[in-house]
C-alpha positions in Angstrom: -12.0 25.1 2.8 -12.4 26.2 -0.8 -14.1 24.3 -3.8 -12.0 21.1 -4.1 -13.0 20.5 -0.3 -16.7 21.7 -0.8 -17.1 19.1 -3.7 -16.3 16.3 -1.7 -12.8 16.6 -3.4 -9.5 16.9 -1.1 -8.3 15.3 1.6 -6.2 16.7 4.9 -3.7 14.7 6.7 -2.4 11.2 6.8 -3.3 7.9 6.0 -2.8 4.7 7.9 -3.0 1.3 6.2 -3.9 -1.8 7.8 -2.9 -5.2 5.9 -5.4 -7.5 6.1 -6.1 -10.9 4.5 -8.6 -11.8 1.7 -11.7 -12.8 0.3 -13.4 -16.2 -0.6 -14.8 -15.5 -3.9 -14.1 -17.4 -7.1 -12.1 -14.4 -8.6 -8.4 -15.0 -9.6 -6.1 -13.7 -6.7 -5.6 -10.0 -6.9 -2.0 -8.6 -7.5 -1.0 -6.5 -4.5 0.1 -3.1 -4.9 4.0 -2.5 -5.3 5.7 -2.0 -2.0 6.6 1.4 -3.0 3.8 3.2 -5.0 2.9 6.4 -6.5 -1.0 6.7 -6.8 -2.7 10.0 -7.3 -6.5 10.8 -6.2 -8.7 10.9 -9.2 -12.0 12.8 -9.0 -14.3 10.5 -9.7 -17.5 12.7 -10.2 -16.0 14.5 -13.2 -17.2 12.0 -15.8 -13.5 11.6 -17.1 -12.3 8.2 -18.0 -9.6 7.0 -15.3 -7.9 4.4 -17.8 -7.7 7.3 -20.5 -6.1 9.9 -17.7 -4.2 7.1 -16.5 -2.6 6.4 -19.9 -2.4 10.0 -20.8 -0.5 10.9 -17.5 2.0 7.7 -16.9 0.2 7.3 -13.4 -0.2 3.7 -13.7 -2.3 3.6 -10.1 -5.0 5.7 -9.2 -6.8 6.3 -5.6 -10.4 6.7 -6.8 -12.4 9.2 -4.6 -15.0 8.9 -3.3 -17.2 6.3 -2.0 -20.2 7.5 0.8 -23.7 6.8 1.5 -26.0 8.7 -0.7 -28.2 9.7 2.8 -26.9 9.7 6.4 -28.3 6.9 8.1 -27.5 4.6 5.1 -25.1 1.6 5.1 -24.7 1.1 1.5 -22.1 3.2 -0.4 -22.1 4.5 -4.1 -19.8 6.6 -5.8 -19.9 10.5 -4.4 -23.1 9.9 -2.6 -24.6 9.4 -6.5 -27.2 6.4 -6.4 -27.0 6.6 -10.1 -23.4 5.2 -9.4 -23.6 1.8 -7.6 -20.8 -0.2 -6.8 -21.3 -2.6 -9.7 -18.8 -3.6 -12.5 -20.9 -1.2 -14.6 -19.4 1.6 -12.7 -15.8 1.8 -13.7 -15.4 -2.0 -13.9 -14.1 -1.5 -17.5 -11.8 1.2 -16.7 -10.4 -0.5 -14.0 -9.7 -3.5 -16.5 -7.8 -1.3 -18.8 -5.8 0.1 -16.1 -4.8 -3.5 -15.3 -4.1 -4.4 -18.5 -1.3 -1.9 -18.7 0.1 -3.0 -15.4 -1.7 -0.6 -13.0 -4.2 -0.7 -10.2 -7.0 1.5 -8.3 -7.6 2.0 -4.8 -11.1 3.0 -3.7 -11.3 5.5 -1.5 -14.2 6.1 1.2 -15.1 9.7 2.8 -13.7 12.7 1.9 -14.4 15.9 3.2 -18.3 16.4 1.8 -19.2 13.0 3.3 -17.1 13.8 6.6 -19.3 17.0 7.0 -22.9 16.0 6.3 -22.7 12.4 7.6 -22.7 9.9 4.9 -19.1 8.7 5.4 -19.9 5.3 5.9 -19.0 4.3 9.5 -20.9 7.7 10.4 -23.9 6.8 8.3 -24.3 3.1 9.6 -24.4 2.1 13.1 -24.0 -1.8 12.5 -20.4 -2.7 12.4 -20.7 -6.0 10.6 -22.7 -4.0 7.9 -19.7 -1.7 7.4 -17.6 -4.7 7.2 -20.0 -6.1 4.3 -19.5 -2.8 2.5 -15.8 -2.8 2.6 -15.9 -6.7 1.4 -18.5 -6.0 -1.4 -16.0 -3.2 -2.7 -13.2 -5.4 -2.1 -14.6 -8.3 -4.1 -16.6 -6.0 -6.8 -13.5 -4.6 -8.1 -11.4 -7.4 -7.0 -8.7 -4.7 -5.0 -6.1 -5.3 -2.8 -6.2 -1.7 -0.9 -9.1 0.4 0.6 -8.4 4.4 1.4 -10.5 5.7 4.1 -10.7 9.4 4.5 -11.6 10.6 8.0 -11.4 14.4 8.7 -13.2 17.4 9.7 -16.4 16.6 11.5 -15.8 12.8 11.6 -12.5 13.1 13.6 -15.1 14.4 16.5 -17.4 11.3 16.2 -15.7 9.0 18.5 -18.6 6.3 18.0 -18.1 6.1 14.3 -14.1 6.0 14.7 -14.9 2.9 16.9 -17.3 1.3 14.5 -14.8 1.7 11.8 -11.9 0.3 13.5 -14.1 -2.7 14.8 -15.2 -3.2 10.9 -11.6 -3.1 9.7 -10.7 -6.0 12.1 -13.6 -8.0 11.0 -12.8 -7.5 7.5 -9.2 -8.5 8.7 -10.3 -11.8 9.9 -12.4 -12.2 7.1 -9.5 -11.5 4.7 -7.2 -14.1 6.6 -9.5 -16.9 6.5 -10.4 -16.4 2.8 -6.7 -15.9 1.5 -7.0 -12.1 0.0 -4.7 -9.5 0.6 -6.4 -6.3 1.4 -4.7 -3.2 3.0 -7.1 -0.3 4.7 -5.5 3.3 4.1 -6.7 5.7 7.1 -6.8 9.3 5.9 -5.9 11.8 8.8 -5.2 15.6 9.4 -1.4 16.4 9.7 0.3 19.4 11.0 3.9 20.6 9.9 5.3 18.3 12.8 3.0 15.5 12.9 -0.5 14.1 13.5 -2.9 16.6 15.7 -4.4 14.9 18.9 -7.5 13.8 16.8 -5.7 12.0 14.2 -3.6 10.2 16.5 -6.6 9.0 18.6 -7.7 7.4 15.5 -4.7 5.2 15.4 -5.0 4.7 18.8 -8.5 3.6 18.8 -7.1 1.2 15.8 -4.6 -0.5 17.9 -7.1 -0.9 20.9 -9.3 -2.5 18.4 -6.5 -4.8 16.9 -6.6 -3.5 13.5 -3.2 -3.7 12.6 -1.8 -0.7 11.2 1.0 -0.8 8.4 1.4 2.7 6.5 0.6 6.3 7.5 0.3 8.6 4.5 0.6 12.1 5.6 -1.6 14.7 3.5 1.1 17.5 3.6 -1.5 20.6 2.4 -4.1 23.0 3.8 -2.1 23.8 7.0 -4.4 26.9 7.9 -1.8 28.3 9.8 -1.1 32.1 8.3 2.7 31.1 8.4 5.1 31.0 5.6 5.7 27.4 3.7 8.7 25.7 1.8 6.0 22.9 1.1 8.6 20.4 0.4 10.4 21.1 3.8 7.1 21.0 5.6 6.5 17.6 4.3 10.0 16.4 5.5 9.2 17.8 9.1 5.6 16.3 9.4 6.8 12.9 8.4 9.9 13.2 10.9 7.0 14.4 13.6 4.7 11.6 12.5 7.7 8.9 12.7 8.1 9.9 16.4 4.6 9.4 16.9 4.7 6.1 15.4 7.6 5.1 17.3 5.7 5.9 20.4 2.5 3.9 19.1 4.3 1.2 18.0 7.2 0.6 20.4 9.5 -2.2 19.4 10.2 -1.4 15.9 13.0 0.0 14.5 13.7 3.4 12.8 13.7 2.0 9.5 10.8 0.0 10.1 8.7 3.2 11.1 10.1 5.2 8.1 8.7 2.2 5.8 5.4 2.8 7.1 5.0 6.5 6.1 3.8 7.8 2.7 3.0 11.6 1.7 0.4 12.9 -0.4 0.7 16.9 -1.7 -1.8 19.2 -3.2 0.2 20.2 -6.1 0.1 23.8 -7.2 -1.9 26.4 -5.2 -3.8 24.6 -2.4 -7.4 26.0 -1.1 -5.7 28.3 1.8 -4.3 30.1 -1.2 -0.6 31.5 -2.6 1.2 31.1 1.0 0.8 27.2 0.4 2.1 26.5 -3.0 3.8 23.0 -4.2 5.9 23.9 -6.9 7.5 21.8 -9.5 11.0 22.3 -7.8 9.1 20.7 -4.5 7.9 18.1 -6.5 11.3 17.1 -7.4 12.8 17.8 -3.7 9.9 15.2 -2.3 10.2 12.5 -4.9 14.2 12.3 -4.5 13.6 12.4 -0.6 10.6 9.8 -0.6 13.2 7.3 -2.7 15.9 7.9 -0.1 14.1 7.6 2.6 12.4 4.6 1.7 8.8 5.4 2.4 5.9 3.3 1.3 3.5 5.8 -0.8 3.7 9.0 -2.7 0.6 10.8 -4.3 -1.4 14.0 -4.9 -4.3 15.7 -5.0 -5.5 15.3 -7.7 -5.0 14.1 -11.4 -7.3 16.3 -13.1 -5.1 19.4 -11.4 -2.1 18.3 -12.7 -2.0 20.9 -15.6 -1.2 25.0 -15.9 -4.3 25.7 -17.1 -5.4 28.5 -14.6 -2.4 30.3 -13.2 -3.0 32.0 -10.3 -6.0 30.0 -9.2 -6.3 28.3 -5.8 -8.2 25.0 -4.9 -9.5 24.4 -8.1 -10.6 20.8 -9.0 -9.4 21.1 -12.7 -5.7 22.8 -12.7 -2.9 23.4 -10.2 -3.2 27.5 -10.2 0.6 27.1 -11.5 2.5 27.5 -14.7 3.6 24.0 -15.7 3.4 21.5 -18.1 0.4 18.9 -18.4 1.3 15.8 -16.4 4.6 17.4 -14.7 4.1 16.5 -11.6 2.9 12.6 -12.5 6.0 12.5 -14.5 8.3 13.8 -11.6 6.3 11.5 -9.0 5.6 8.0 -11.6 9.7 7.0 -11.1 8.7 6.4 -7.3 6.8 2.9 -8.2 9.1 0.3 -7.4 9.1 -3.0 -5.6 6.7 -5.8 -5.6 3.2 -6.8 -3.4 2.5 -5.0 -0.2 5.0 -4.1 2.8 3.5 -4.8 6.1 4.4 -2.8 9.0 8.1 -2.5 9.4 9.1 -4.0 6.0 12.3 -3.6 4.7 12.6 -1.3 1.8 12.2 -3.2 -1.3 14.8 -2.3 -4.5 14.7 1.2 -5.7 14.4 0.3 -9.5 11.2 1.3 -11.5 8.7 -1.5 -11.5 8.7 -3.7 -14.3 7.0 -7.0 -15.7 9.8 -9.6 -16.7 10.4 -9.8 -20.2 9.4 -13.1 -22.2 11.8 -15.6 -21.2 13.9 -16.6 -24.6 14.2 -20.3 -25.2 17.5 -21.3 -22.9 20.6 -22.4 -24.8 23.4 -24.8 -23.4 23.3 -26.6 -20.2 22.0 -25.2 -17.1 25.0 -24.0 -14.6 25.5 -26.0 -11.5 24.8 -24.2 -8.3 21.2 -24.3 -8.3 18.8 -24.3 -5.1 20.1 -26.9 -2.6 18.5 -28.7 0.4 15.3 -26.9 -0.1 13.3 -29.7 1.9 16.0 -29.4 4.9 16.1 -32.9 5.0 20.0 -32.9 5.7 19.0 -31.8 9.2 21.2 -29.0 8.6 20.6 -25.2 7.4 23.5 -25.2 5.2 23.8 -24.1 2.7 21.2 -21.5 4.1 22.1 -19.0 6.2 19.8 -16.8 8.6 20.2 -13.6 10.4 21.2 -14.0 14.0 20.1 -17.1 15.4 16.6 -16.7 14.0 16.5 -20.1 11.8 16.6 -23.9 12.8 15.7 -27.3 11.3 12.9 -28.9 13.3 11.3 -32.3 12.7 7.3 -30.7 13.1 5.4 -29.2 11.8 6.6 -30.4 8.1 5.0 -30.4 4.6 6.6 -33.5 3.6 9.6 -35.7 4.4 10.8 -35.4 7.9 12.5 -31.9 8.2 11.4 -28.3 7.9 12.7 -24.6 8.2 11.7 -22.9 11.5 12.3 -18.8 11.1 11.5 -17.3 14.9 11.3 -13.5 14.0 11.6 -10.8 16.9 11.0 -7.4 17.2 14.2 -6.3 15.9 14.9 -9.4 13.2 12.5 -10.6 10.5 14.1 -14.1 10.5 15.7 -14.1 7.1 17.2 -17.1 5.8 18.7 -17.1 2.2 20.9 -18.9 0.0 22.6 -17.7 -3.7 22.1 -20.0 -6.3 23.5 -20.1 -10.2 21.0 -19.9 -12.7 20.5 -19.5 -16.7 21.2 -15.9 -17.8 18.0 -14.1 -19.2 15.3 -17.1 -18.0 12.3 -16.6 -16.2 11.9 -19.0 -13.1 9.3 -19.5 -10.4 10.2 -20.0 -6.9 7.8 -21.7 -4.7 7.7 -23.0 -1.1 5.2 -24.2 1.7 4.7 -21.9 4.4 3.1 -22.0 7.8 2.5 -19.0 10.2 1.8 -15.5 10.4 3.3 -13.0 7.8 5.5 -15.4 5.8 7.6 -14.2 2.7 9.4 -15.8 0.0 11.5 -14.0 -2.7 14.4 -13.7 -5.3 16.7 -10.9 -5.9 18.3 -10.5 -9.1 20.3 -7.5 -10.5 16.8 -5.8 -11.5 15.5 -6.3 -8.1 13.4 -8.1 -5.6 10.4 -10.4 -6.4 8.1 -11.5 -4.0 5.1 -12.6 -2.4 3.8 -13.3 1.0 0.7 -14.7 3.3 -0.5 -12.9 6.3 -1.6 -15.9 7.9 -1.4 -19.6 7.2 -2.8 -21.9 9.7 -1.3 -25.0 8.0 0.8 -25.2 5.1 0.3 -23.0 2.4 2.2 -22.7 -1.2 3.7 -19.6 -2.2 4.9 -18.9 -5.8 6.4 -16.1 -7.6 8.4 -15.7 -10.9 11.5 -14.1 -11.7 13.8 -13.2 -14.7 17.6 -13.4 -14.3 18.9 -11.0 -16.9 22.7 -11.2 -17.6 23.6 -12.0 -14.5 23.0 -15.7 -13.5 23.6 -15.3 -9.7 20.5 -14.9 -7.7 19.7 -14.7 -4.0 16.6 -16.8 -2.9 15.0 -15.9 0.4 12.5 -16.5 3.0 11.6 -14.6 6.3 8.9 -13.6 9.0 7.9 -10.4 10.1 9.3 -8.5 13.0 7.1 -9.1 16.1 4.6 -11.5 14.6 6.2 -15.0 15.7 7.5 -18.1 14.1 7.0 -19.3 10.6 7.8 -22.7 8.9 9.1 -23.3 5.5 9.5 -26.6 3.7 9.9 -27.5 0.0 11.8 -24.7 -1.1 12.0 -25.0 -5.2 13.5 -23.1 -8.4 12.0 -24.4 -11.7 
């Protein structure tokens, strides 16, 4: 592979995301990434300011490449294997704060071609599962992030001991996160072909399942096929994703087709990739893939790499600094940016959030007049009846235990084909910001409100006792709002009590 890979830069393949719970630090709770997110890779060794390029390009979310150990045998990661770039607030901390101030965030990425080749990928370098988990946790808490990307390619795909250690560490972090209330996602980056994962990539996922490392999103990196075939890169993205869809259905039986699609993302290499001109991702390809990604309801859209998103060197393949095609600066970023939408992470099988672009609620004006009737009713379920709540199928019921207060609560029993949604429509003031709150108990409990602008939601991956969830939303000109709660496919029963809108 050419320059970008030799520099530790580029990715091959697909990414799998395991949703985990959180940290016990004193930090304010981190905000999960949108359910559908555009997050191009940023080459962190270049000396460029990620905040400046994020602002210039309009790419609010960045995947920061790469974290690896400084030498094989070490259990401490640094940026790009450079001991002068430690995991600390002094390295990228101010840039990340600036990105967040504009409504974005970052995803630290472990591994990369160089690390996966020379043994400095964390799980290959370090033979202690607990030490690997500790490093994951250290990055999470140092930068207060909710997602990590793990790039496992080339030689790392054949290091079965490292694969097993990595997945065991993911499970440890998953348990740590669930105990401490921090939302975290893991992204596994794996090779792909034009028809889906190859056997080594699939084996990484199979090992994750055997280690109970929860899998949520597979983000296919659709480039560098090296098959000497003719390629329409947009069509190849679609066939690779369809092949992956079939593989995931076999790996995760019981999930619907739509649920599997909501686990899939794609990452392109814009312009001419390392193989050369036969594998060129064009501007037309970019428009086609973004439209397809929105329509299919996939989870993630990305490309390698932000610093390549310019037409500075037409005809050059695999460059770290340009796409190699004639294009305007940030043209691919502008094409892909509208893909970002929805709020919060979407666990495995998540329904597709609203497809309107993500936005922050506008400041609430001072309401005038008398609030309309028709606000939330029976939020404590003390009537002993569901009404006016309605629940999908026969998944909802009112029970006497466990309750948060009073004598009744909602029980929502998710199945492999039904996430146990219970909802009611309320009438509120126009152009006003509200807070929806509820007390929940159980695994994967969600609450949310649907307005004309889309969904606002939050969730917890696991609450062994009643935990309060709250989310804000703005009504806009329409006063009708659908308030809802639900569990998650195949993860069991949740309980909900004391739902309120204020």
